[in-house]
PyMOL Python script that loads the backbone (N, CA, C, O; Angstrom):
from pymol import cmd

cmd.read_pdbstr("""\
ATOM      1  N   MET A   1     -11.357   9.363  -7.920  1.00  0.00           N
ATOM      2  CA  MET A   1     -10.014   9.505  -7.023  1.00  0.00           C
ATOM      3  C   MET A   1      -9.481   8.197  -7.052  1.00  0.00           C
ATOM      4  O   MET A   1      -8.310   8.328  -7.409  1.00  0.00           O
ATOM      5  N   GLN A   2      -9.731   7.018  -6.864  1.00  0.00           N
ATOM      6  CA  GLN A   2      -9.468   5.879  -6.785  1.00  0.00           C
ATOM      7  C   GLN A   2      -8.225   5.552  -8.086  1.00  0.00           C
ATOM      8  O   GLN A   2      -7.072   5.163  -7.905  1.00  0.00           O
ATOM      9  N   ASP A   3      -8.769   5.793  -9.131  1.00  0.00           N
ATOM     10  CA  ASP A   3      -8.087   5.761 -10.581  1.00  0.00           C
ATOM     11  C   ASP A   3      -6.945   6.529 -10.327  1.00  0.00           C
ATOM     12  O   ASP A   3      -5.853   6.011 -10.560  1.00  0.00           O
ATOM     13  N   LEU A   4      -7.000   7.702  -9.880  1.00  0.00           N
ATOM     14  CA  LEU A   4      -5.745   8.514  -9.773  1.00  0.00           C
ATOM     15  C   LEU A   4      -4.614   8.155  -8.508  1.00  0.00           C
ATOM     16  O   LEU A   4      -3.452   8.558  -8.471  1.00  0.00           O
ATOM     17  N   ILE A   5      -5.118   7.512  -7.758  1.00  0.00           N
ATOM     18  CA  ILE A   5      -4.456   6.791  -6.455  1.00  0.00           C
ATOM     19  C   ILE A   5      -3.765   5.362  -7.215  1.00  0.00           C
ATOM     20  O   ILE A   5      -2.631   4.945  -6.976  1.00  0.00           O
ATOM     21  N   SER A   6      -4.521   4.882  -7.957  1.00  0.00           N
ATOM     22  CA  SER A   6      -3.789   3.679  -8.619  1.00  0.00           C
ATOM     23  C   SER A   6      -2.925   4.043  -9.621  1.00  0.00           C
ATOM     24  O   SER A   6      -1.954   3.324  -9.856  1.00  0.00           O
ATOM     25  N   TYR A   7      -3.100   4.925 -10.173  1.00  0.00           N
ATOM     26  CA  TYR A   7      -2.106   5.346 -11.282  1.00  0.00           C
ATOM     27  C   TYR A   7      -0.856   5.920 -10.669  1.00  0.00           C
ATOM     28  O   TYR A   7       0.210   5.687 -11.240  1.00  0.00           O
ATOM     29  N   LEU A   8      -0.867   6.736  -9.429  1.00  0.00           N
ATOM     30  CA  LEU A   8       0.328   7.323  -8.669  1.00  0.00           C
ATOM     31  C   LEU A   8       1.192   5.982  -8.174  1.00  0.00           C
ATOM     32  O   LEU A   8       2.420   6.029  -8.255  1.00  0.00           O
ATOM     33  N   VAL A   9       0.717   5.122  -7.805  1.00  0.00           N
ATOM     34  CA  VAL A   9       1.047   3.813  -7.324  1.00  0.00           C
ATOM     35  C   VAL A   9       1.996   3.033  -8.425  1.00  0.00           C
ATOM     36  O   VAL A   9       2.848   2.179  -8.178  1.00  0.00           O
ATOM     37  N   VAL A  10       1.709   3.431  -9.382  1.00  0.00           N
ATOM     38  CA  VAL A  10       2.284   2.445 -10.349  1.00  0.00           C
ATOM     39  C   VAL A  10       3.377   3.384 -11.287  1.00  0.00           C
ATOM     40  O   VAL A  10       4.331   2.813 -11.816  1.00  0.00           O
ATOM     41  N   THR A  11       3.199   4.688 -11.437  1.00  0.00           N
ATOM     42  CA  THR A  11       4.246   5.493 -12.251  1.00  0.00           C
ATOM     43  C   THR A  11       5.125   6.072 -11.532  1.00  0.00           C
ATOM     44  O   THR A  11       4.852   6.410 -10.380  1.00  0.00           O
ATOM     45  N   GLU A  12       6.489   6.319 -12.149  1.00  0.00           N
ATOM     46  CA  GLU A  12       7.373   6.727 -11.509  1.00  0.00           C
ATOM     47  C   GLU A  12       7.356   8.250 -10.860  1.00  0.00           C
ATOM     48  O   GLU A  12       7.533   8.570  -9.685  1.00  0.00           O
ATOM     49  N   LYS A  13       7.117   8.985 -11.874  1.00  0.00           N
ATOM     50  CA  LYS A  13       7.229  10.397 -11.625  1.00  0.00           C
ATOM     51  C   LYS A  13       5.826  11.003 -12.081  1.00  0.00           C
ATOM     52  O   LYS A  13       5.493  10.706 -13.229  1.00  0.00           O
ATOM     53  N   VAL A  14       4.951  11.816 -11.343  1.00  0.00           N
ATOM     54  CA  VAL A  14       3.771  12.641 -11.993  1.00  0.00           C
ATOM     55  C   VAL A  14       3.953  13.968 -11.451  1.00  0.00           C
ATOM     56  O   VAL A  14       4.648  14.387 -10.526  1.00  0.00           O
ATOM     57  N   CYS A  15       3.044  14.601 -12.367  1.00  0.00           N
ATOM     58  CA  CYS A  15       3.060  15.879 -12.396  1.00  0.00           C
ATOM     59  C   CYS A  15       1.540  16.058 -12.364  1.00  0.00           C
ATOM     60  O   CYS A  15       0.992  15.537 -13.335  1.00  0.00           O
ATOM     61  N   LEU A  16       0.802  16.600 -11.586  1.00  0.00           N
ATOM     62  CA  LEU A  16      -0.790  16.531 -11.773  1.00  0.00           C
ATOM     63  C   LEU A  16      -1.271  18.228 -12.272  1.00  0.00           C
ATOM     64  O   LEU A  16      -0.793  19.230 -11.739  1.00  0.00           O
ATOM     65  N   VAL A  17      -2.014  18.249 -13.079  1.00  0.00           N
ATOM     66  CA  VAL A  17      -2.469  19.427 -13.603  1.00  0.00           C
ATOM     67  C   VAL A  17      -3.962  19.548 -13.311  1.00  0.00           C
ATOM     68  O   VAL A  17      -4.720  18.727 -13.828  1.00  0.00           O
ATOM     69  N   VAL A  18      -4.401  20.431 -12.588  1.00  0.00           N
ATOM     70  CA  VAL A  18      -5.760  20.649 -12.288  1.00  0.00           C
ATOM     71  C   VAL A  18      -6.419  21.980 -12.803  1.00  0.00           C
ATOM     72  O   VAL A  18      -5.640  22.875 -13.133  1.00  0.00           O
ATOM     73  N   ILE A  19      -7.570  22.174 -12.893  1.00  0.00           N
ATOM     74  CA  ILE A  19      -8.077  23.466 -13.161  1.00  0.00           C
ATOM     75  C   ILE A  19      -8.797  23.841 -12.084  1.00  0.00           C
ATOM     76  O   ILE A  19      -9.686  23.231 -11.490  1.00  0.00           O
ATOM     77  N   ASP A  20      -8.231  25.123 -11.854  1.00  0.00           N
ATOM     78  CA  ASP A  20      -8.652  25.557 -10.017  1.00  0.00           C
ATOM     79  C   ASP A  20      -8.033  24.923  -9.183  1.00  0.00           C
ATOM     80  O   ASP A  20      -7.582  23.806  -9.435  1.00  0.00           O
ATOM     81  N   PHE A  21      -7.869  25.606  -7.847  1.00  0.00           N
ATOM     82  CA  PHE A  21      -7.403  24.761  -6.808  1.00  0.00           C
ATOM     83  C   PHE A  21      -8.490  23.546  -6.277  1.00  0.00           C
ATOM     84  O   PHE A  21      -8.193  22.430  -5.849  1.00  0.00           O
ATOM     85  N   ALA A  22      -9.926  24.181  -6.462  1.00  0.00           N
ATOM     86  CA  ALA A  22     -11.082  23.167  -5.668  1.00  0.00           C
ATOM     87  C   ALA A  22     -10.984  22.003  -6.919  1.00  0.00           C
ATOM     88  O   ALA A  22     -11.568  20.959  -6.630  1.00  0.00           O
ATOM     89  N   GLY A  23     -10.394  22.023  -8.141  1.00  0.00           N
ATOM     90  CA  GLY A  23     -10.390  20.985  -8.926  1.00  0.00           C
ATOM     91  C   GLY A  23      -9.657  19.639  -8.289  1.00  0.00           C
ATOM     92  O   GLY A  23      -9.692  18.558  -8.877  1.00  0.00           O
ATOM     93  N   LEU A  24      -9.144  19.787  -7.311  1.00  0.00           N
ATOM     94  CA  LEU A  24      -8.279  18.504  -6.785  1.00  0.00           C
ATOM     95  C   LEU A  24      -9.041  18.270  -5.326  1.00  0.00           C
ATOM     96  O   LEU A  24      -9.708  17.246  -5.179  1.00  0.00           O
ATOM     97  N   SER A  25      -8.969  18.906  -4.621  1.00  0.00           N
ATOM     98  CA  SER A  25      -9.659  19.005  -3.295  1.00  0.00           C
ATOM     99  C   SER A  25      -9.374  20.418  -2.350  1.00  0.00           C
ATOM    100  O   SER A  25      -8.353  21.101  -2.269  1.00  0.00           O
ATOM    101  N   THR A  26     -10.601  20.554  -1.726  1.00  0.00           N
ATOM    102  CA  THR A  26     -10.732  21.593  -0.792  1.00  0.00           C
ATOM    103  C   THR A  26     -10.336  21.281   0.618  1.00  0.00           C
ATOM    104  O   THR A  26     -10.551  22.069   1.539  1.00  0.00           O
ATOM    105  N   ASN A  27      -9.801  20.212   0.761  1.00  0.00           N
ATOM    106  CA  ASN A  27      -9.663  19.358   2.184  1.00  0.00           C
ATOM    107  C   ASN A  27      -7.964  19.630   2.024  1.00  0.00           C
ATOM    108  O   ASN A  27      -7.294  19.080   1.149  1.00  0.00           O
ATOM    109  N   VAL A  28      -7.442  20.525   2.974  1.00  0.00           N
ATOM    110  CA  VAL A  28      -6.031  20.734   2.882  1.00  0.00           C
ATOM    111  C   VAL A  28      -5.373  19.214   3.494  1.00  0.00           C
ATOM    112  O   VAL A  28      -4.398  18.660   2.987  1.00  0.00           O
ATOM    113  N   ASP A  29      -5.994  18.788   4.465  1.00  0.00           N
ATOM    114  CA  ASP A  29      -5.393  17.470   5.046  1.00  0.00           C
ATOM    115  C   ASP A  29      -5.857  16.503   4.480  1.00  0.00           C
ATOM    116  O   ASP A  29      -5.456  15.449   4.974  1.00  0.00           O
ATOM    117  N   ASP A  30      -6.743  16.355   3.396  1.00  0.00           N
ATOM    118  CA  ASP A  30      -6.651  15.253   2.377  1.00  0.00           C
ATOM    119  C   ASP A  30      -5.400  15.459   1.496  1.00  0.00           C
ATOM    120  O   ASP A  30      -4.672  14.491   1.273  1.00  0.00           O
ATOM    121  N   LEU A  31      -5.113  16.691   0.977  1.00  0.00           N
ATOM    122  CA  LEU A  31      -4.292  16.761  -0.055  1.00  0.00           C
ATOM    123  C   LEU A  31      -2.891  16.770   0.675  1.00  0.00           C
ATOM    124  O   LEU A  31      -1.876  16.449   0.056  1.00  0.00           O
ATOM    125  N   ARG A  32      -2.864  17.058   1.696  1.00  0.00           N
ATOM    126  CA  ARG A  32      -1.428  16.857   2.442  1.00  0.00           C
ATOM    127  C   ARG A  32      -0.894  15.164   2.539  1.00  0.00           C
ATOM    128  O   ARG A  32       0.229  14.680   2.399  1.00  0.00           O
ATOM    129  N   SER A  33      -2.036  14.622   2.796  1.00  0.00           N
ATOM    130  CA  SER A  33      -1.631  13.034   3.156  1.00  0.00           C
ATOM    131  C   SER A  33      -1.614  12.481   1.466  1.00  0.00           C
ATOM    132  O   SER A  33      -0.873  11.612   1.009  1.00  0.00           O
ATOM    133  N   LEU A  34      -2.323  13.015   0.966  1.00  0.00           N
ATOM    134  CA  LEU A  34      -2.184  12.587  -0.636  1.00  0.00           C
ATOM    135  C   LEU A  34      -0.857  12.481  -0.921  1.00  0.00           C
ATOM    136  O   LEU A  34      -0.348  11.393  -1.191  1.00  0.00           O
ATOM    137  N   ILE A  35      -0.033  13.859  -0.878  1.00  0.00           N
ATOM    138  CA  ILE A  35       1.099  14.247  -0.902  1.00  0.00           C
ATOM    139  C   ILE A  35       2.100  13.306   0.026  1.00  0.00           C
ATOM    140  O   ILE A  35       3.070  12.756  -0.494  1.00  0.00           O
ATOM    141  N   GLU A  36       1.933  13.223   0.810  1.00  0.00           N
ATOM    142  CA  GLU A  36       2.913  12.526   1.815  1.00  0.00           C
ATOM    143  C   GLU A  36       3.028  10.940   1.328  1.00  0.00           C
ATOM    144  O   GLU A  36       4.096  10.331   1.269  1.00  0.00           O
ATOM    145  N   ASN A  37       1.899  10.458   1.033  1.00  0.00           N
ATOM    146  CA  ASN A  37       1.666   9.157   0.994  1.00  0.00           C
ATOM    147  C   ASN A  37       2.270   8.506  -0.619  1.00  0.00           C
ATOM    148  O   ASN A  37       2.384   7.294  -0.807  1.00  0.00           O
ATOM    149  N   HIS A  38       2.599   9.515  -1.642  1.00  0.00           N
ATOM    150  CA  HIS A  38       2.830   9.041  -2.928  1.00  0.00           C
ATOM    151  C   HIS A  38       3.986  10.178  -3.011  1.00  0.00           C
ATOM    152  O   HIS A  38       3.780  11.392  -3.036  1.00  0.00           O
ATOM    153  N   LYS A  39       5.148   9.577  -3.045  1.00  0.00           N
ATOM    154  CA  LYS A  39       6.588  10.403  -3.073  1.00  0.00           C
ATOM    155  C   LYS A  39       6.599  10.499  -4.665  1.00  0.00           C
ATOM    156  O   LYS A  39       7.593  11.181  -4.916  1.00  0.00           O
ATOM    157  N   ASN A  40       6.069  10.200  -5.686  1.00  0.00           N
ATOM    158  CA  ASN A  40       6.104  10.211  -6.807  1.00  0.00           C
ATOM    159  C   ASN A  40       5.606  11.333  -7.582  1.00  0.00           C
ATOM    160  O   ASN A  40       5.907  11.750  -8.701  1.00  0.00           O
ATOM    161  N   LEU A  41       4.627  11.783  -6.561  1.00  0.00           N
ATOM    162  CA  LEU A  41       3.732  13.149  -7.444  1.00  0.00           C
ATOM    163  C   LEU A  41       4.926  14.198  -6.857  1.00  0.00           C
ATOM    164  O   LEU A  41       5.210  14.556  -5.714  1.00  0.00           O
ATOM    165  N   GLN A  42       5.366  14.450  -7.900  1.00  0.00           N
ATOM    166  CA  GLN A  42       6.432  15.913  -7.706  1.00  0.00           C
ATOM    167  C   GLN A  42       6.275  17.040  -7.732  1.00  0.00           C
ATOM    168  O   GLN A  42       7.048  17.822  -7.178  1.00  0.00           O
ATOM    169  N   ARG A  43       5.035  17.462  -8.510  1.00  0.00           N
ATOM    170  CA  ARG A  43       4.719  18.726  -8.563  1.00  0.00           C
ATOM    171  C   ARG A  43       2.904  18.659  -8.962  1.00  0.00           C
ATOM    172  O   ARG A  43       2.315  17.713  -9.487  1.00  0.00           O
ATOM    173  N   ILE A  44       2.362  19.888  -8.546  1.00  0.00           N
ATOM    174  CA  ILE A  44       0.939  19.930  -8.996  1.00  0.00           C
ATOM    175  C   ILE A  44       0.936  21.695  -9.491  1.00  0.00           C
ATOM    176  O   ILE A  44       1.343  22.754  -9.012  1.00  0.00           O
ATOM    177  N   ILE A  45       0.218  21.241 -10.728  1.00  0.00           N
ATOM    178  CA  ILE A  45       0.076  22.524 -11.262  1.00  0.00           C
ATOM    179  C   ILE A  45      -1.314  22.832 -11.380  1.00  0.00           C
ATOM    180  O   ILE A  45      -2.145  21.947 -11.587  1.00  0.00           O
ATOM    181  N   VAL A  46      -1.672  24.287 -11.233  1.00  0.00           N
ATOM    182  CA  VAL A  46      -2.884  24.741 -10.971  1.00  0.00           C
ATOM    183  C   VAL A  46      -3.177  25.704 -12.181  1.00  0.00           C
ATOM    184  O   VAL A  46      -2.714  26.842 -12.109  1.00  0.00           O
ATOM    185  N   ASP A  47      -3.855  25.366 -13.207  1.00  0.00           N
ATOM    186  CA  ASP A  47      -4.321  26.350 -14.256  1.00  0.00           C
ATOM    187  C   ASP A  47      -5.206  27.125 -14.279  1.00  0.00           C
ATOM    188  O   ASP A  47      -6.352  26.676 -14.297  1.00  0.00           O
ATOM    189  N   HIS A  48      -5.023  28.316 -14.285  1.00  0.00           N
ATOM    190  CA  HIS A  48      -6.180  29.153 -14.137  1.00  0.00           C
ATOM    191  C   HIS A  48      -6.346  30.084 -15.526  1.00  0.00           C
ATOM    192  O   HIS A  48      -7.113  31.039 -15.640  1.00  0.00           O
ATOM    193  N   LEU A  49      -5.573  29.644 -16.398  1.00  0.00           N
ATOM    194  CA  LEU A  49      -5.627  30.309 -17.814  1.00  0.00           C
ATOM    195  C   LEU A  49      -7.249  30.400 -18.485  1.00  0.00           C
ATOM    196  O   LEU A  49      -7.672  31.375 -19.106  1.00  0.00           O
ATOM    197  N   PRO A  50      -7.851  29.425 -18.261  1.00  0.00           N
ATOM    198  CA  PRO A  50      -9.285  30.230 -18.745  1.00  0.00           C
ATOM    199  C   PRO A  50      -9.947  31.442 -18.198  1.00  0.00           C
ATOM    200  O   PRO A  50     -10.798  32.178 -18.699  1.00  0.00           O
ATOM    201  N   TYR A  51      -9.281  31.470 -16.919  1.00  0.00           N
ATOM    202  CA  TYR A  51     -10.033  32.511 -16.154  1.00  0.00           C
ATOM    203  C   TYR A  51      -9.258  33.754 -15.777  1.00  0.00           C
ATOM    204  O   TYR A  51      -9.893  34.795 -15.611  1.00  0.00           O
ATOM    205  N   GLU A  52      -7.780  33.743 -15.609  1.00  0.00           N
ATOM    206  CA  GLU A  52      -6.984  34.725 -15.054  1.00  0.00           C
ATOM    207  C   GLU A  52      -5.563  34.939 -15.831  1.00  0.00           C
ATOM    208  O   GLU A  52      -4.859  35.867 -15.432  1.00  0.00           O
ATOM    209  N   ILE A  53      -5.137  34.199 -16.830  1.00  0.00           N
ATOM    210  CA  ILE A  53      -4.088  34.114 -17.713  1.00  0.00           C
ATOM    211  C   ILE A  53      -2.997  33.880 -16.592  1.00  0.00           C
ATOM    212  O   ILE A  53      -2.157  34.780 -16.612  1.00  0.00           O
ATOM    213  N   GLU A  54      -2.747  32.801 -15.496  1.00  0.00           N
ATOM    214  CA  GLU A  54      -2.127  32.224 -14.870  1.00  0.00           C
ATOM    215  C   GLU A  54      -2.126  30.820 -14.521  1.00  0.00           C
ATOM    216  O   GLU A  54      -3.120  30.101 -14.414  1.00  0.00           O
ATOM    217  N   VAL A  55      -0.694  30.441 -14.325  1.00  0.00           N
ATOM    218  CA  VAL A  55      -0.239  29.106 -13.908  1.00  0.00           C
ATOM    219  C   VAL A  55       0.040  29.252 -12.692  1.00  0.00           C
ATOM    220  O   VAL A  55       0.594  30.286 -12.320  1.00  0.00           O
ATOM    221  N   LYS A  56      -0.249  28.352 -11.903  1.00  0.00           N
ATOM    222  CA  LYS A  56       0.809  28.065 -10.372  1.00  0.00           C
ATOM    223  C   LYS A  56       1.141  26.831 -10.421  1.00  0.00           C
ATOM    224  O   LYS A  56       0.360  25.951 -10.782  1.00  0.00           O
ATOM    225  N   ILE A  57       2.475  26.604 -10.024  1.00  0.00           N
ATOM    226  CA  ILE A  57       3.206  25.453  -9.805  1.00  0.00           C
ATOM    227  C   ILE A  57       3.655  25.110  -8.826  1.00  0.00           C
ATOM    228  O   ILE A  57       4.750  25.596  -8.544  1.00  0.00           O
ATOM    229  N   TYR A  58       3.100  24.232  -7.963  1.00  0.00           N
ATOM    230  CA  TYR A  58       3.551  23.978  -6.657  1.00  0.00           C
ATOM    231  C   TYR A  58       4.646  22.596  -6.473  1.00  0.00           C
ATOM    232  O   TYR A  58       4.226  21.460  -6.692  1.00  0.00           O
ATOM    233  N   GLU A  59       5.884  22.814  -6.106  1.00  0.00           N
ATOM    234  CA  GLU A  59       6.629  21.777  -5.802  1.00  0.00           C
ATOM    235  C   GLU A  59       6.297  20.806  -4.713  1.00  0.00           C
ATOM    236  O   GLU A  59       5.758  21.255  -3.702  1.00  0.00           O
ATOM    237  N   ARG A  60       6.548  19.566  -4.798  1.00  0.00           N
ATOM    238  CA  ARG A  60       6.135  18.661  -3.658  1.00  0.00           C
ATOM    239  C   ARG A  60       6.791  19.296  -2.411  1.00  0.00           C
ATOM    240  O   ARG A  60       6.099  19.790  -1.520  1.00  0.00           O
ATOM    241  N   ASP A  61       8.182  19.271  -2.365  1.00  0.00           N
ATOM    242  CA  ASP A  61       8.911  19.788  -1.238  1.00  0.00           C
ATOM    243  C   ASP A  61       8.245  20.817  -0.669  1.00  0.00           C
ATOM    244  O   ASP A  61       7.796  20.729   0.474  1.00  0.00           O
ATOM    245  N   LEU A  62       8.093  22.115  -1.570  1.00  0.00           N
ATOM    246  CA  LEU A  62       7.502  23.216  -1.049  1.00  0.00           C
ATOM    247  C   LEU A  62       6.101  22.660  -0.226  1.00  0.00           C
ATOM    248  O   LEU A  62       6.010  22.898   0.979  1.00  0.00           O
ATOM    249  N   LEU A  63       5.177  22.019  -0.827  1.00  0.00           N
ATOM    250  CA  LEU A  63       3.866  21.819  -0.151  1.00  0.00           C
ATOM    251  C   LEU A  63       4.433  21.244   1.199  1.00  0.00           C
ATOM    252  O   LEU A  63       4.083  21.942   2.152  1.00  0.00           O
ATOM    253  N   LEU A  64       5.276  20.074   1.573  1.00  0.00           N
ATOM    254  CA  LEU A  64       5.448  19.511   2.532  1.00  0.00           C
ATOM    255  C   LEU A  64       6.053  20.202   3.619  1.00  0.00           C
ATOM    256  O   LEU A  64       5.801  19.876   4.779  1.00  0.00           O
ATOM    257  N   SER A  65       6.946  21.265   3.294  1.00  0.00           N
ATOM    258  CA  SER A  65       7.582  22.012   4.278  1.00  0.00           C
ATOM    259  C   SER A  65       7.058  23.184   4.672  1.00  0.00           C
ATOM    260  O   SER A  65       7.364  23.649   5.770  1.00  0.00           O
ATOM    261  N   ASP A  66       6.175  23.840   3.809  1.00  0.00           N
ATOM    262  CA  ASP A  66       5.590  24.951   3.970  1.00  0.00           C
ATOM    263  C   ASP A  66       3.909  24.816   4.291  1.00  0.00           C
ATOM    264  O   ASP A  66       3.183  24.668   3.308  1.00  0.00           O
ATOM    265  N   PRO A  67       3.470  24.849   5.243  1.00  0.00           N
ATOM    266  CA  PRO A  67       2.013  24.693   5.307  1.00  0.00           C
ATOM    267  C   PRO A  67       1.146  25.593   4.861  1.00  0.00           C
ATOM    268  O   PRO A  67       0.033  25.237   4.473  1.00  0.00           O
ATOM    269  N   SER A  68       1.622  27.172   4.851  1.00  0.00           N
ATOM    270  CA  SER A  68       0.754  27.663   4.338  1.00  0.00           C
ATOM    271  C   SER A  68       0.853  27.848   2.644  1.00  0.00           C
ATOM    272  O   SER A  68       0.373  28.856   2.126  1.00  0.00           O
ATOM    273  N   ALA A  69       1.427  26.933   1.933  1.00  0.00           N
ATOM    274  CA  ALA A  69       1.396  26.905   0.436  1.00  0.00           C
ATOM    275  C   ALA A  69       0.300  26.036   0.333  1.00  0.00           C
ATOM    276  O   ALA A  69      -0.265  26.020  -0.761  1.00  0.00           O
ATOM    277  N   LEU A  70      -0.148  25.277   1.264  1.00  0.00           N
ATOM    278  CA  LEU A  70      -1.187  24.354   1.044  1.00  0.00           C
ATOM    279  C   LEU A  70      -2.790  25.003   1.190  1.00  0.00           C
ATOM    280  O   LEU A  70      -3.868  24.520   0.844  1.00  0.00           O
ATOM    281  N   GLU A  71      -2.458  26.296   1.850  1.00  0.00           N
ATOM    282  CA  GLU A  71      -3.621  26.994   2.105  1.00  0.00           C
ATOM    283  C   GLU A  71      -4.441  27.597   1.002  1.00  0.00           C
ATOM    284  O   GLU A  71      -5.566  28.070   1.164  1.00  0.00           O
ATOM    285  N   ALA A  72      -3.837  27.546  -0.040  1.00  0.00           N
ATOM    286  CA  ALA A  72      -4.432  28.110  -1.269  1.00  0.00           C
ATOM    287  C   ALA A  72      -5.223  27.088  -1.680  1.00  0.00           C
ATOM    288  O   ALA A  72      -6.111  27.451  -2.452  1.00  0.00           O
ATOM    289  N   PHE A  73      -5.196  25.816  -1.397  1.00  0.00           N
ATOM    290  CA  PHE A  73      -6.384  24.689  -1.843  1.00  0.00           C
ATOM    291  C   PHE A  73      -7.585  24.708  -0.967  1.00  0.00           C
ATOM    292  O   PHE A  73      -8.604  24.033  -1.116  1.00  0.00           O
ATOM    293  N   SER A  74      -7.321  25.591  -0.015  1.00  0.00           N
ATOM    294  CA  SER A  74      -8.285  25.544   1.144  1.00  0.00           C
ATOM    295  C   SER A  74      -9.555  26.838   0.631  1.00  0.00           C
ATOM    296  O   SER A  74     -10.021  27.682   1.397  1.00  0.00           O
ATOM    297  N   CYS A  75      -9.785  26.734  -0.338  1.00  0.00           N
ATOM    298  CA  CYS A  75     -10.588  27.986  -1.046  1.00  0.00           C
ATOM    299  C   CYS A  75     -11.872  27.352  -1.893  1.00  0.00           C
ATOM    300  O   CYS A  75     -11.766  26.369  -2.626  1.00  0.00           O
ATOM    301  N   ARG A  76     -12.986  28.019  -1.681  1.00  0.00           N
ATOM    302  CA  ARG A  76     -13.905  27.737  -2.464  1.00  0.00           C
ATOM    303  C   ARG A  76     -14.444  29.035  -2.724  1.00  0.00           C
ATOM    304  O   ARG A  76     -15.255  29.489  -1.916  1.00  0.00           O
ATOM    305  N   LYS A  77     -14.069  29.799  -3.877  1.00  0.00           N
ATOM    306  CA  LYS A  77     -14.512  31.091  -4.385  1.00  0.00           C
ATOM    307  C   LYS A  77     -16.132  30.457  -5.257  1.00  0.00           C
ATOM    308  O   LYS A  77     -16.642  29.353  -5.447  1.00  0.00           O
ATOM    309  N   GLY A  78     -16.428  31.693  -5.544  1.00  0.00           N
ATOM    310  CA  GLY A  78     -17.721  31.452  -6.195  1.00  0.00           C
ATOM    311  C   GLY A  78     -17.396  30.966  -7.769  1.00  0.00           C
ATOM    312  O   GLY A  78     -16.265  31.155  -8.219  1.00  0.00           O
ATOM    313  N   PHE A  79     -18.375  30.370  -8.538  1.00  0.00           N
ATOM    314  CA  PHE A  79     -17.970  29.777  -9.764  1.00  0.00           C
ATOM    315  C   PHE A  79     -17.556  30.905 -10.726  1.00  0.00           C
ATOM    316  O   PHE A  79     -18.019  32.035 -10.567  1.00  0.00           O
ATOM    317  N   TYR A  80     -16.666  30.615 -11.754  1.00  0.00           N
ATOM    318  CA  TYR A  80     -16.186  31.422 -12.451  1.00  0.00           C
ATOM    319  C   TYR A  80     -17.335  31.741 -13.720  1.00  0.00           C
ATOM    320  O   TYR A  80     -17.962  30.732 -14.043  1.00  0.00           O
ATOM    321  N   LYS A  81     -17.579  32.598 -14.236  1.00  0.00           N
ATOM    322  CA  LYS A  81     -18.505  33.105 -15.063  1.00  0.00           C
ATOM    323  C   LYS A  81     -17.868  32.587 -16.639  1.00  0.00           C
ATOM    324  O   LYS A  81     -16.838  33.132 -17.035  1.00  0.00           O
ATOM    325  N   ARG A  82     -18.417  31.711 -17.341  1.00  0.00           N
ATOM    326  CA  ARG A  82     -17.850  31.646 -18.639  1.00  0.00           C
ATOM    327  C   ARG A  82     -18.387  32.477 -19.801  1.00  0.00           C
ATOM    328  O   ARG A  82     -19.617  32.451 -19.766  1.00  0.00           O
ATOM    329  N   SER A  83     -17.889  33.256 -20.887  1.00  0.00           N
ATOM    330  CA  SER A  83     -18.226  33.743 -21.828  1.00  0.00           C
ATOM    331  C   SER A  83     -19.445  33.175 -22.447  1.00  0.00           C
ATOM    332  O   SER A  83     -19.563  31.950 -22.433  1.00  0.00           O
ATOM    333  N   LYS A  84     -20.488  34.000 -23.061  1.00  0.00           N
ATOM    334  CA  LYS A  84     -21.499  33.440 -23.864  1.00  0.00           C
ATOM    335  C   LYS A  84     -21.089  33.609 -25.286  1.00  0.00           C
ATOM    336  O   LYS A  84     -21.814  33.196 -26.191  1.00  0.00           O
TER     337      LYS A  84
END
""", "prot")
cmd.dss("prot")
cmd.show_as("cartoon", "prot")
cmd.util.cbc("prot")
cmd.orient("prot")
């Protein structure tokens, strides 16, 4: 996480891609703090393609203005089963 924060400090615009919501953080308050403190973090993309053929894109402004948008990151479902 420290490397990510260091990268956010020196980079102009960042689009962060994570696999699953819990791949970034399951603590909504920590995530909100990260977004508020790093204005160059423009969007977060949650990649579910390996599991559900779905990609969700969250814009920074939406995550800060709509608290319910961050609630998607407050989940920890069971592990996804891989094909054998």
